[in-house]
DONU-73770 format. One record per residue (C-alpha): z, x, y; residue number from 1. Coordinates in Angstrom, 3 decimals. Each point is the difference from the previous one (the first is absolute). Layout:
<atoms>
Z/X/Y/NUM $
...
</atoms>
This chain:
<atoms>
-90.372/-230.650/87.781/1 $
0.768/2.408/2.747/2 $
2.324/-2.492/1.921/3 $
1.799/-1.093/-3.243/4 $
0.757/3.711/-1.055/5 $
1.304/0.767/3.317/6 $
2.202/-3.478/0.051/7 $
1.411/1.039/-3.538/8 $
1.051/3.596/1.479/9 $
1.478/-1.359/2.884/10 $
1.904/-2.365/-1.973/11 $
1.227/2.647/-2.635/12 $
1.135/2.386/3.080/13 $
2.191/-2.925/1.404/14 $
1.498/-0.937/-3.028/15 $
0.245/3.307/-2.239/16 $
3.360/1.400/-0.889/17 $
1.679/2.350/2.052/18 $
0.548/2.590/-3.097/19 $
-3.831/-0.007/-0.201/20 $
-0.296/0.925/3.879/21 $
2.359/2.985/-0.542/22 $
-1.935/1.471/-3.082/23 $
-3.197/0.569/1.711/24 $
-1.093/3.690/-0.120/25 $
-3.130/-0.493/2.176/26 $
-0.449/-0.520/3.542/27 $
-1.327/-2.783/0.762/28 $
1.242/-2.133/-3.013/29 $
-2.296/-1.033/-2.821/30 $
-0.292/-3.580/1.432/31 $
-0.937/0.961/3.570/32 $
-2.363/2.873/-1.489/33 $
-1.782/-2.944/-1.923/34 $
-0.403/-1.995/3.014/35 $
-1.325/2.825/2.141/36 $
-2.448/0.677/-2.806/37 $
-1.078/-3.626/-0.360/38 $
-0.357/-0.328/3.851/39 $
-2.126/3.187/-0.066/40 $
-2.094/-0.117/-3.260/41 $
-0.353/-3.690/-0.779/42 $
2.106/-2.102/-2.628/43 $
-1.341/1.534/-3.328/44 $
-0.094/3.667/0.941/45 $
3.148/-0.312/1.890/46 $
1.936/-1.825/-2.652/47 $
-1.203/2.604/-2.552/48 $
1.248/2.831/2.185/49 $
3.565/-1.793/0.543/50 $
0.135/-0.251/-4.007/51 $
-0.693/3.773/-0.405/52 $
2.660/0.893/2.713/53 $
2.523/-2.162/-1.860/54 $
-0.771/1.535/-3.213/55 $
0.671/3.460/1.813/56 $
3.272/-1.150/1.276/57 $
1.731/0.869/-3.170/58 $
-0.611/3.457/0.149/59 $
3.154/1.615/1.759/60 $
-1.515/3.334/0.419/61 $
-2.396/-1.179/2.704/62 $
0.920/-2.178/3.250/63 $
-0.434/0.539/3.693/64 $
-2.498/-1.585/2.523/65 $
-3.229/-1.643/-1.761/66 $
-2.500/-2.172/1.920/67 $
-2.860/-1.863/-1.181/68 $
</atoms>
């Protein structure tokens, strides 16, 4: 499962629209954060952390560096 999730994230990172790349308010990007979280915490917990990060991304009052 871990390998599948990492493959999907890598695919997304290489094929995502340019407008999404420029809109990111966090460093690292949400997809990179999810990849790091999956590697650090495993497939299920890392995926959950990645989803929570994407949900926070809509809040324009936050931003900056946020590591898993």
